[in-house]
KOLNU-248464 format. One record per residue (C-alpha): residue in three letters; x, y, z. Coordinates in Angstrom, 1 decimal. Example, Ala and Ser with C-alpha at 12.3 -4.5 7.8 and 13.67 -1.06 7.14 Angstrom:
<atoms>
<'ALA',<12.3,-4.5,7.8>> <'SER',<13.7,-1.1,7.1>> 
</atoms>
This chain:
<atoms>
<'MET',<0.0,0.0,0.0>> <'GLY',<1.5,3.3,-1.1>> <'ASN',<1.6,6.6,0.8>> <'ASP',<-1.3,8.0,-1.3>> <'GLU',<-3.5,5.1,-0.3>> <'VAL',<-2.6,5.5,3.3>> <'MET',<-3.6,9.2,3.1>> <'ARG',<-6.9,8.5,1.4>> <'ARG',<-7.8,6.0,4.1>> <'LEU',<-6.9,8.4,6.9>> <'ARG',<-9.0,11.1,5.2>> <'ALA',<-11.9,8.6,5.0>> <'TRP',<-11.5,7.7,8.7>> <'HIS',<-11.4,11.4,9.6>> <'ALA',<-14.6,12.0,7.6>> <'GLY',<-16.2,8.9,9.2>> <'ARG',<-17.5,7.5,5.9>> <'PRO',<-16.3,6.1,2.6>> <'LEU',<-15.1,8.8,0.2>> <'PRO',<-15.2,8.8,-3.6>> <'ARG',<-11.8,7.6,-4.7>> <'TYR',<-11.6,9.1,-8.2>> <'ALA',<-13.2,12.0,-10.0>> <'THR',<-14.9,9.5,-12.4>> <'ILE',<-16.2,5.9,-12.4>> <'HIS',<-13.7,3.6,-14.2>> <'TYR',<-15.9,0.8,-15.3>> <'PRO',<-19.5,0.4,-16.7>> <'VAL',<-22.5,-1.0,-15.0>> <'ALA',<-24.5,-2.8,-17.6>> <'ARG',<-28.3,-2.4,-17.8>> <'ALA',<-30.3,-5.1,-16.1>> <'ASP',<-30.9,-7.2,-19.3>> <'ASP',<-27.2,-7.2,-20.0>> <'ALA',<-26.0,-8.0,-16.5>> <'LEU',<-26.2,-11.3,-14.7>> <'ILE',<-25.5,-11.9,-11.0>> <'LEU',<-24.0,-15.3,-10.0>> <'ALA',<-23.5,-16.5,-6.5>> <'PHE',<-22.3,-19.9,-5.1>> <'VAL',<-22.2,-21.7,-1.8>> <'ARG',<-20.1,-24.9,-1.3>> <'MET',<-19.8,-27.6,1.3>> <'GLY',<-16.7,-27.1,3.5>> <'GLY',<-13.7,-28.7,2.0>> <'GLU',<-15.4,-29.3,-1.4>> <'SER',<-14.7,-27.6,-4.7>> <'ALA',<-18.1,-28.5,-6.3>> <'PRO',<-21.0,-26.1,-5.8>> <'TRP',<-23.6,-27.0,-3.2>> <'GLY',<-26.0,-24.3,-4.5>> <'VAL',<-26.1,-21.5,-7.0>> <'ALA',<-28.2,-18.4,-7.5>> <'VAL',<-28.4,-16.7,-10.9>> <'GLY',<-30.5,-14.0,-12.4>> <'HIS',<-30.7,-10.4,-13.6>> <'PRO',<-30.6,-7.5,-11.2>> <'GLY',<-34.1,-6.4,-10.2>> <'ALA',<-35.5,-9.9,-10.8>> <'THR',<-36.0,-12.9,-8.6>> <'PRO',<-33.0,-15.2,-8.9>> <'THR',<-33.2,-18.8,-9.9>> <'VAL',<-31.8,-20.9,-7.1>> <'LEU',<-30.5,-24.4,-7.7>> <'THR',<-29.3,-26.7,-4.9>> <'VAL',<-28.4,-30.3,-4.2>> <'PRO',<-28.8,-32.1,-0.9>> <'GLU',<-25.4,-33.7,-1.1>> <'ALA',<-22.5,-31.8,-2.7>> <'ARG',<-20.3,-34.8,-2.7>> <'ASN',<-22.7,-36.7,-5.0>> <'ARG',<-21.1,-36.3,-8.5>> <'ASP',<-24.3,-37.0,-10.4>> <'LEU',<-26.4,-34.6,-8.5>> <'VAL',<-23.9,-31.7,-8.9>> <'ALA',<-23.6,-32.5,-12.6>> <'GLU',<-27.4,-32.3,-13.0>> <'MET',<-27.4,-28.9,-11.2>> <'ALA',<-24.6,-27.6,-13.3>> <'ALA',<-26.4,-28.7,-16.5>> <'ALA',<-29.5,-26.8,-15.3>> <'LEU',<-27.4,-23.7,-14.7>> <'ALA',<-25.6,-23.9,-18.1>> <'PRO',<-28.3,-22.5,-20.4>> <'ALA',<-28.7,-19.2,-18.4>> <'LEU',<-24.9,-18.5,-18.6>> <'LEU',<-24.5,-19.7,-22.2>> <'ARG',<-27.4,-17.7,-23.4>> <'HIS',<-26.2,-14.6,-21.6>> <'PHE',<-22.8,-14.7,-23.2>> <'ARG',<-24.3,-15.3,-26.7>> <'HIS',<-23.2,-18.9,-27.3>> <'PRO',<-24.3,-19.7,-30.9>> <'ASP',<-26.3,-22.8,-29.8>> <'TYR',<-28.2,-20.9,-27.1>> <'SER',<-28.6,-17.3,-28.2>> <'THR',<-30.3,-15.7,-31.3>> <'ASP',<-28.4,-12.5,-31.0>> <'THR',<-24.9,-13.9,-31.0>> <'ALA',<-22.0,-11.9,-32.4>> <'HIS',<-20.4,-12.7,-35.8>> <'GLY',<-17.2,-10.7,-35.4>> <'ALA',<-15.1,-8.6,-33.0>> <'ASP',<-16.5,-5.2,-33.8>> <'HIS',<-20.2,-5.8,-33.4>> <'ALA',<-22.8,-3.3,-32.2>> <'LEU',<-24.3,-5.6,-29.5>> <'PRO',<-24.2,-4.2,-25.9>> <'LEU',<-21.5,-5.5,-23.5>> <'ARG',<-22.6,-8.5,-21.4>> <'GLN',<-21.4,-8.5,-17.8>> <'LEU',<-21.3,-11.1,-15.0>> <'TRP',<-21.3,-9.9,-11.4>> <'VAL',<-20.2,-12.0,-8.4>> <'PRO',<-20.1,-11.0,-4.7>> <'ASN',<-16.4,-11.4,-4.1>> <'ALA',<-13.3,-13.2,-5.4>> <'THR',<-14.1,-16.6,-3.9>> <'HIS',<-17.0,-16.9,-6.4>> <'LEU',<-14.5,-16.4,-9.2>> <'ASP',<-12.7,-19.4,-8.0>> <'MET',<-15.8,-21.5,-8.4>> <'LEU',<-15.8,-20.6,-12.1>> <'HIS',<-12.3,-22.2,-12.3>> <'HIS',<-13.6,-25.3,-10.4>> <'LEU',<-16.5,-25.6,-12.9>> <'ALA',<-14.0,-25.4,-15.8>> <'TYR',<-11.8,-28.0,-14.3>> <'ALA',<-14.7,-30.4,-13.6>> <'TYR',<-16.6,-30.1,-16.9>> <'THR',<-14.5,-28.8,-19.8>> <'PHE',<-13.5,-32.3,-20.9>> <'THR',<-16.0,-34.5,-19.0>> <'THR',<-17.6,-37.5,-20.6>> <'TRP',<-19.6,-38.5,-17.5>> <'GLY',<-23.2,-39.4,-17.9>> <'ALA',<-25.5,-39.1,-20.9>> <'ALA',<-24.0,-37.6,-24.1>> <'ALA',<-26.4,-34.7,-24.3>> <'ARG',<-25.6,-33.7,-20.7>> <'ALA',<-21.9,-34.1,-21.2>> <'LYS',<-22.1,-31.8,-24.2>> <'ARG',<-23.9,-29.1,-22.2>> <'LEU',<-21.4,-29.5,-19.4>> <'ASN',<-18.5,-29.2,-21.8>> <'ALA',<-19.9,-25.9,-23.1>> <'LEU',<-20.4,-24.7,-19.5>> <'GLY',<-16.8,-25.7,-18.6>> <'ARG',<-15.4,-23.8,-21.6>> <'LEU',<-17.4,-20.7,-20.7>> <'ALA',<-16.5,-20.8,-17.0>> <'GLY',<-12.8,-21.2,-18.0>> <'TRP',<-12.9,-18.2,-20.3>> <'LEU',<-14.7,-16.1,-17.6>> <'PHE',<-12.2,-17.1,-15.0>> <'ARG',<-9.2,-16.2,-17.3>> <'GLU',<-10.9,-13.0,-18.5>> <'ALA',<-11.3,-11.9,-14.8>> <'GLN',<-7.5,-11.9,-14.5>> <'ARG',<-6.9,-9.6,-17.5>> <'PRO',<-6.1,-6.0,-16.5>> <'GLY',<-8.8,-3.5,-17.4>> <'GLU',<-11.5,-6.1,-18.3>> <'VAL',<-15.1,-5.1,-17.6>> <'THR',<-16.9,-8.3,-18.4>> <'VAL',<-16.5,-10.2,-15.1>> <'MET',<-17.1,-7.8,-12.2>> <'CYS',<-16.4,-8.6,-8.6>> <'ALA',<-18.6,-6.4,-6.4>> <'THR',<-16.1,-6.0,-3.6>> <'ALA',<-13.3,-4.9,-6.0>> <'ALA',<-15.7,-2.6,-7.8>> <'LEU',<-16.7,-0.8,-4.6>> <'SER',<-13.1,-0.6,-3.4>> <'ASP',<-12.1,0.9,-6.8>> <'ALA',<-14.8,3.6,-6.7>> <'PHE',<-14.6,4.5,-3.0>> <'THR',<-11.9,4.7,-0.3>> <'PHE',<-13.0,2.9,2.9>> <'PRO',<-11.6,3.6,6.3>> <'SER',<-10.4,0.1,6.9>> <'ASP',<-7.6,-2.3,6.0>> <'GLY',<-7.6,-4.2,2.7>> <'VAL',<-8.5,-7.6,4.2>> <'ARG',<-11.8,-6.5,5.6>> <'GLN',<-12.7,-4.9,2.2>> <'ALA',<-13.1,-8.5,0.8>> <'HIS',<-16.4,-8.7,2.6>> <'LEU',<-19.3,-7.2,0.6>> <'GLY',<-21.6,-6.8,3.6>> <'PHE',<-18.9,-4.9,5.5>> <'LEU',<-18.5,-2.4,2.6>> <'LEU',<-22.2,-2.0,2.0>> <'ALA',<-22.8,-1.3,5.7>> <'TRP',<-20.2,1.5,5.6>> <'MET',<-21.9,2.9,2.5>> <'GLU',<-25.6,2.6,3.5>> <'THR',<-25.6,3.3,7.3>> <'ARG',<-26.7,6.8,8.3>> <'GLY',<-24.7,8.6,11.0>> <'GLY',<-21.2,9.1,12.1>> <'ARG',<-18.1,6.9,12.1>> <'ASP',<-19.0,4.9,15.2>> <'ARG',<-22.5,4.0,13.9>> <'ARG',<-21.1,3.0,10.5>> <'LEU',<-18.3,1.0,12.0>> <'ALA',<-20.6,-0.9,14.4>> <'ALA',<-23.0,-1.7,11.5>> <'ALA',<-20.1,-2.9,9.3>> <'THR',<-18.6,-5.0,12.1>> <'GLU',<-22.0,-6.7,12.6>> <'ALA',<-22.5,-7.3,8.9>> <'GLU',<-19.0,-8.8,8.7>> <'ARG',<-20.2,-11.7,11.0>> <'ARG',<-22.3,-13.2,8.2>> <'SER',<-20.4,-15.0,5.4>> <'ILE',<-20.7,-13.7,1.8>> <'SER',<-18.0,-16.0,0.4>> <'THR',<-18.7,-19.4,-1.1>> <'SER',<-18.2,-20.9,2.3>> <'LEU',<-21.0,-21.0,4.8>> <'ASP',<-21.0,-20.0,8.4>> <'PRO',<-19.3,-23.1,10.1>> <'LEU',<-22.0,-23.1,12.8>> <'LEU',<-24.8,-23.2,10.3>> <'GLU',<-23.1,-26.0,8.3>> <'ARG',<-22.2,-28.1,11.4>> <'ASP',<-25.3,-27.7,13.5>> <'GLU',<-28.1,-27.4,10.9>> <'LEU',<-27.0,-28.7,7.6>> <'GLU',<-24.6,-31.6,8.4>> <'PRO',<-27.3,-33.6,10.3>> <'ARG',<-29.8,-33.2,7.5>> <'VAL',<-27.2,-34.3,4.9>> <'GLU',<-26.5,-37.4,6.9>> <'ARG',<-30.2,-38.1,7.2>> <'TRP',<-30.6,-37.6,3.5>> <'ASN',<-27.8,-40.0,2.7>> <'ALA',<-29.3,-42.6,5.0>> <'ALA',<-32.7,-42.2,3.5>> <'ALA',<-31.4,-42.3,-0.1>> <'LYS',<-29.4,-45.5,0.7>> <'SER',<-32.4,-47.2,2.3>> <'GLY',<-34.7,-46.2,-0.5>> <'ASP',<-37.0,-44.0,1.7>> <'ALA',<-37.9,-41.4,-1.0>> <'ALA',<-40.3,-39.4,1.2>> <'ARG',<-37.8,-38.9,3.9>> <'ALA',<-35.1,-38.1,1.4>> <'ALA',<-37.3,-35.5,-0.2>> <'ARG',<-38.1,-33.9,3.2>> <'GLU',<-34.4,-33.6,4.1>> <'ALA',<-33.5,-32.3,0.6>> <'SER',<-36.2,-29.6,1.0>> <'ALA',<-34.8,-28.5,4.4>> <'VAL',<-31.3,-28.3,2.9>> <'GLU',<-32.7,-26.3,0.0>> <'ARG',<-34.4,-23.8,2.3>> <'ALA',<-31.3,-23.1,4.3>> <'LEU',<-29.1,-22.8,1.2>> <'ARG',<-31.7,-20.6,-0.6>> <'GLY',<-31.6,-18.0,2.2>> <'GLU',<-27.8,-17.9,2.0>> <'LEU',<-27.7,-17.7,-1.8>> <'VAL',<-30.5,-15.0,-2.1>> <'ARG',<-28.7,-12.9,0.5>> <'ARG',<-25.4,-13.0,-1.5>> <'PHE',<-27.4,-12.2,-4.7>> <'GLU',<-29.1,-9.2,-3.1>> <'LEU',<-25.9,-7.8,-1.6>> <'THR',<-24.4,-7.9,-5.1>> <'GLU',<-27.5,-6.2,-6.5>> <'ARG',<-27.2,-3.4,-3.9>> <'ALA',<-23.6,-2.9,-4.8>> <'MET',<-24.5,-2.5,-8.5>> <'ARG',<-27.2,0.0,-7.6>> <'LEU',<-24.9,2.1,-5.5>> <'ILE',<-22.4,2.4,-8.3>> <'ALA',<-25.0,3.0,-11.0>> <'ASP',<-26.6,5.8,-8.9>> <'ASP',<-23.3,7.5,-8.1>> <'PRO',<-23.4,11.1,-9.3>> <'ARG',<-19.9,11.0,-10.8>> <'ASP',<-19.7,10.6,-14.6>> <'TYR',<-18.3,7.6,-16.3>> <'ASN',<-14.7,8.1,-17.4>> <'ALA',<-14.5,8.8,-21.1>> <'GLY',<-12.1,5.8,-21.4>> <'VAL',<-14.8,3.4,-20.2>> <'ALA',<-16.1,3.2,-23.8>> <'LEU',<-12.6,2.1,-24.9>> <'LEU',<-12.5,-0.6,-22.2>> <'GLU',<-16.0,-1.8,-23.3>> <'ARG',<-14.8,-2.1,-26.9>> <'GLU',<-11.8,-4.1,-25.9>> <'ALA',<-14.0,-6.4,-23.7>> <'LYS',<-16.3,-7.1,-26.6>> <'ARG',<-13.3,-7.9,-28.8>> <'GLU',<-11.9,-10.3,-26.1>> <'HIS',<-15.4,-11.9,-25.9>> <'TRP',<-15.2,-12.6,-29.6>> <'TYR',<-11.6,-13.7,-30.0>> <'GLN',<-11.2,-15.7,-26.8>> <'TYR',<-14.7,-17.2,-26.5>> <'LEU',<-17.2,-16.9,-29.3>> <'ARG',<-14.6,-17.5,-32.1>> <'LEU',<-13.4,-20.6,-30.4>> <'GLU',<-16.9,-21.9,-29.9>> <'ARG',<-17.5,-21.4,-33.6>> <'ARG',<-14.2,-23.2,-34.3>> <'GLU',<-12.9,-20.2,-36.4>> <'ASP',<-9.2,-19.9,-36.8>> <'ASP',<-7.6,-16.4,-37.0>> <'VAL',<-4.3,-15.4,-38.6>> <'GLN',<-3.4,-12.9,-35.9>> <'ASP',<-5.1,-14.5,-32.9>> <'GLY',<-4.2,-18.2,-33.5>> <'PRO',<-6.1,-21.4,-34.1>> <'ALA',<-9.4,-22.3,-32.5>> <'PHE',<-8.7,-24.7,-29.6>> <'THR',<-9.9,-25.4,-26.1>> <'PRO',<-7.6,-24.0,-23.5>> <'SER',<-6.8,-26.4,-20.6>> <'PRO',<-8.3,-25.4,-17.3>> <'GLU',<-5.3,-27.0,-15.5>> <'THR',<-2.2,-25.4,-17.0>> <'ASP',<-0.7,-24.0,-20.2>> <'ARG',<-0.4,-27.0,-22.5>> <'PHE',<0.0,-24.8,-25.6>> <'PRO',<3.2,-22.7,-25.4>> <'ALA',<2.3,-20.4,-28.3>> <'ALA',<-1.1,-19.5,-26.8>> <'ALA',<0.5,-18.9,-23.4>> <'ALA',<3.0,-16.5,-24.9>> <'ALA',<0.4,-14.7,-26.8>> <'ARG',<-1.8,-14.2,-23.8>> <'TYR',<1.1,-13.0,-21.7>> <'TYR',<1.6,-10.2,-24.2>> <'VAL',<-2.1,-9.4,-24.3>> <'HIS',<-2.2,-9.0,-20.5>> <'ALA',<0.8,-6.7,-20.7>> <'ALA',<-0.9,-4.7,-23.4>> <'SER',<-4.2,-4.6,-21.5>> <'GLU',<-2.5,-2.9,-18.5>> <'ASP',<-1.0,-0.2,-20.6>> <'PHE',<-4.3,0.3,-22.5>> <'ARG',<-6.3,0.5,-19.3>> <'LEU',<-4.2,3.2,-17.8>> <'SER',<-4.0,5.3,-21.0>> <'ALA',<-7.7,4.9,-21.6>> <'LEU',<-8.7,6.2,-18.2>> <'LEU',<-5.8,8.6,-17.4>> <'HIS',<-6.8,11.6,-19.5>> <'ASP',<-10.3,12.0,-18.1>> <'ASP',<-9.5,11.8,-14.4>> <'GLY',<-7.4,14.4,-12.6>> <'GLU',<-7.1,12.3,-9.4>> <'LEU',<-5.8,9.3,-11.4>> <'GLN',<-3.2,11.7,-12.9>> <'ASP',<-2.2,12.8,-9.4>> <'GLU',<-1.5,9.1,-8.6>> <'VAL',<0.7,8.7,-11.6>> <'ILE',<2.6,11.9,-10.8>> <'ALA',<3.0,10.8,-7.2>> <'ALA',<4.4,7.5,-8.4>> <'GLY',<7.0,9.4,-10.5>> <'ASP',<5.7,8.3,-13.9>> <'GLY',<4.5,11.7,-14.9>> <'VAL',<5.3,15.4,-14.3>> <'ARG',<3.3,18.6,-13.9>> <'GLY',<4.9,22.0,-14.3>> <'GLU',<4.9,25.3,-16.2>> <'ILE',<6.1,25.9,-19.7>> <'THR',<8.6,28.7,-19.4>> <'ALA',<9.9,28.8,-22.9>> <'VAL',<8.7,27.8,-26.4>> <'ARG',<10.9,27.7,-29.5>> <'ASP',<11.0,26.2,-32.9>> <'GLU',<14.2,24.6,-34.0>> <'GLY',<12.9,23.5,-37.4>> <'THR',<13.9,24.9,-40.7>> <'GLY',<11.6,25.9,-43.6>> <'TYR',<8.3,24.2,-43.4>> <'ALA',<9.5,21.6,-41.0>> <'LYS',<8.6,22.4,-37.4>> <'THR',<10.5,21.2,-34.4>> <'PRO',<8.7,22.6,-31.3>> <'VAL',<10.8,22.5,-28.1>> <'TRP',<9.5,23.4,-24.7>> <'THR',<11.2,24.2,-21.4>> <'VAL',<9.1,22.9,-18.5>> <'VAL',<9.9,23.8,-14.9>> <'ALA',<8.5,21.3,-12.3>> <'PRO',<8.7,21.0,-8.5>> <'GLY',<11.8,19.1,-7.4>> <'ASN',<10.4,17.6,-4.2>> <'VAL',<8.5,14.8,-6.0>> <'PRO',<9.8,11.4,-7.2>> <'LEU',<10.5,11.2,-10.9>> <'ARG',<11.2,8.1,-12.8>> <'VAL',<11.0,9.8,-16.2>> <'ARG',<14.3,9.4,-18.1>> <'GLU',<16.0,11.3,-20.8>> <'GLY',<15.0,9.9,-24.2>> <'GLY',<11.6,8.7,-22.9>> <'ASP',<8.3,9.7,-24.3>> <'LEU',<5.4,11.4,-22.5>> <'CYS',<2.1,12.8,-23.7>> <'VAL',<0.1,15.9,-22.8>> <'ALA',<-2.8,15.3,-20.4>> <'GLY',<-6.1,15.6,-22.2>> <'LEU',<-4.4,15.5,-25.6>> <'SER',<-2.8,12.1,-25.8>> <'ALA',<-1.9,12.4,-29.4>> <'ARG',<0.6,15.2,-28.6>> <'VAL',<3.7,13.3,-27.7>> <'VAL',<7.0,14.8,-26.4>> <'ARG',<10.4,13.3,-26.1>> <'VAL',<12.5,14.3,-23.0>> <'ARG',<15.8,15.7,-24.1>> <'SER',<17.2,16.7,-20.7>> <'ILE',<16.4,16.9,-17.0>> <'GLU',<18.4,19.2,-14.8>> <'GLU',<18.0,20.4,-11.2>> <'ARG',<18.1,24.2,-10.9>> <'ARG',<19.6,26.2,-8.0>> <'ASP',<16.2,26.8,-6.4>> <'GLY',<15.6,23.0,-6.2>> <'THR',<13.1,22.8,-9.1>> <'LEU',<13.6,20.6,-12.1>> <'GLU',<14.0,21.9,-15.6>> <'LEU',<12.9,19.5,-18.4>> <'VAL',<13.6,20.3,-22.1>> <'VAL',<11.2,18.3,-24.3>> <'GLU',<10.7,18.1,-28.0>> <'VAL',<7.2,17.7,-29.4>> <'THR',<7.4,14.8,-31.8>> <'LYS',<3.7,14.2,-32.6>> <'LEU',<0.7,16.5,-33.2>> <'LYS',<2.8,19.6,-33.7>> <'THR',<-0.2,21.4,-35.1>> <'ARG',<-3.9,20.9,-34.3>> <'PRO',<-6.0,17.7,-34.3>> <'HIS',<-8.4,17.3,-37.2>> <'GLY',<-11.7,19.0,-36.5>> <'ASP',<-10.4,21.2,-33.8>> <'ALA',<-12.3,24.5,-33.5>> <'GLY',<-9.2,26.5,-32.4>> <'THR',<-9.2,25.3,-28.8>> <'VAL',<-5.8,23.6,-29.2>> <'LEU',<-2.8,25.7,-29.8>> <'VAL',<-0.1,24.6,-32.2>> <'ALA',<3.0,23.3,-30.4>> <'THR',<5.1,26.3,-31.5>> <'ASP',<2.6,29.0,-30.4>> <'PRO',<4.3,31.4,-28.0>> <'ARG',<1.1,31.7,-26.0>> <'LEU',<1.9,28.4,-24.5>> <'ARG',<4.6,30.1,-22.4>> <'GLY',<3.3,30.5,-18.8>> <'THR',<0.7,27.7,-19.1>> <'ARG',<0.6,24.7,-16.8>> <'VAL',<1.1,21.3,-18.5>> <'THR',<0.8,17.8,-17.2>> <'LEU',<2.9,15.2,-19.0>> <'LEU',<1.8,11.6,-18.6>> <'PRO',<3.1,8.1,-19.8>> <'THR',<2.3,7.1,-23.3>> <'SER',<0.6,3.8,-24.0>> <'LYS',<2.8,1.0,-25.3>> <'ASP',<0.0,-1.4,-25.7>> <'GLY',<0.4,-1.6,-29.5>> <'ILE',<3.9,-3.1,-29.1>> <'SER',<2.7,-5.9,-26.9>> <'ARG',<-0.4,-6.5,-29.1>> <'LEU',<1.9,-6.8,-32.1>> <'LYS',<4.1,-9.3,-30.2>> <'SER',<1.0,-11.4,-29.3>> <'GLN',<0.2,-11.6,-33.0>> <'ARG',<3.7,-12.4,-34.1>> <'VAL',<3.7,-15.4,-31.9>> <'TRP',<1.5,-17.2,-34.4>> <'GLU',<3.8,-16.8,-37.4>> <'ARG',<4.9,-20.1,-38.6>> <'GLU',<8.3,-18.8,-39.8>> <'ALA',<9.1,-17.1,-36.5>> <'PRO',<12.3,-18.3,-34.7>> <'GLY',<11.6,-21.3,-32.5>> <'ALA',<8.1,-22.0,-34.0>> <'TRP',<9.2,-25.5,-34.8>> <'LEU',<9.5,-26.0,-31.0>> <'THR',<6.5,-24.0,-29.6>> <'HIS',<4.0,-24.9,-32.3>> <'ALA',<4.8,-28.6,-32.7>> <'PRO',<2.6,-31.3,-31.1>> <'PRO',<4.1,-32.8,-27.9>> <'ALA',<5.8,-36.1,-28.4>> <'GLY',<7.5,-38.8,-26.5>> <'SER',<6.5,-40.9,-23.4>> <'ARG',<6.5,-37.9,-21.1>> <'ALA',<3.9,-36.1,-23.3>> <'GLU',<1.3,-38.8,-22.8>> <'LEU',<-1.5,-37.6,-20.6>> <'PRO',<-3.7,-39.7,-18.2>> <'ASP',<-7.0,-40.9,-19.6>> <'GLU',<-9.0,-38.7,-17.3>> <'VAL',<-7.5,-35.5,-18.9>> <'LEU',<-9.2,-36.2,-22.2>> <'GLU',<-7.7,-33.3,-24.0>> <'ASP',<-7.3,-33.3,-27.8>> <'PHE',<-4.3,-31.4,-28.9>> <'ARG',<-4.8,-31.7,-32.7>> <'PRO',<-6.6,-28.4,-33.2>> <'SER',<-4.2,-26.6,-30.9>> <'THR',<-1.0,-27.6,-32.4>> <'ALA',<-1.6,-27.1,-36.1>> <'GLY',<1.2,-24.5,-36.3>> <'GLY',<-1.1,-21.5,-36.8>> <'ALA',<-4.4,-20.6,-38.2>> <'ALA',<-5.7,-22.5,-41.2>> 
</atoms>
């Protein structure tokens, strides 16, 4: 935790309530028809879901449960019942009539909201259990395979910086507001909502938050509830099922369902309240949110729908099913590494120019600089312009900017400057000499609000110089990975061979479509 975050939390503590963290909201909240809330509960020590609630905000959720989470068949039936809602929501071609047919479609962004990060882990468990399963009837196995592939993509997408498809309610609130508490406690959604919704001063809010914190919102249940109420009922259900007493088994299953339903609906409603708080916030959405939405829809196509349609792509690789266990395809792993690096750069550059507080964070970290233009000159000859600015900035702030590095002007990202020199002056301030290398005149369509870079009227104005985005370089690298003639392609694109490449029967992965050496 940096010094700026410490100061924000101290200010929130002094105010006695959560404070807005930024000047804008950095992610979208989809309308109800395009948002889906998903919440799980599991039996202690198990990775399979015991119950699940799914539905759109503002509507009554569908609740699915099993009386025994260790019964593989029962859980598979529940997962198969869950699958259509998720597959339809994310426009699977076999379940949706409005599926996308390319990356740049006009369909609205689809979002999935979960209470906290433990519910994201359940997506990984579903992917691991069902992506390659052949258990049970063929039709059910096919549906479960589709659910496993979708859950795997959602889990992987949730790890990509700047993604806005899979939204964790606790992370969303912590990004939009500064809470007067440590980071560990901010993983509890009820705790955060009590701070936000309770009227009164710090003591009343803290007491309400502490009380709300007593009730679990993760995938794990309260140990006392599970031990004292549910465990005896599960044992009685097992005994009844084993003895063939269908009536008694139904009664116990109904009792388990009632207890789990209450827990699931509470998690669903907490997530719904968090969405409503963010959607009703008076702050504007950051202008860069539209760019993040565009990238999220492109990822939805390239990393999910395209693969479901079995469509290869020259730049994004062949259609294959990623393993939920590990990276079994080196080229795909390398490509995704570069995409994640590009996504972090893209996220920052997309949001940075429309939020002064985010700019303050970047400057406090030493990655940008704010100062006054004290001199403007043109070192060009003839029609060629070479604008050079002298910028004086405070010397008591960290600075990681280096000579030869590129920065851009806040609010005018197309105007890029290259740092020629950085010197400390006698009064302790810093003097930067920068050359404007891009957008030396005005942007197209400008009505005269932007001065050309050589205009002497720039002298005496304040300027904020921010990092430029390098996402294009990483994106290009991710595409170059798929070139068949690239150095080392014979190794990374070749099918695994030899005795050590043989996988156990239960893995059931087919490498043929994933090792073709590139797109067809």
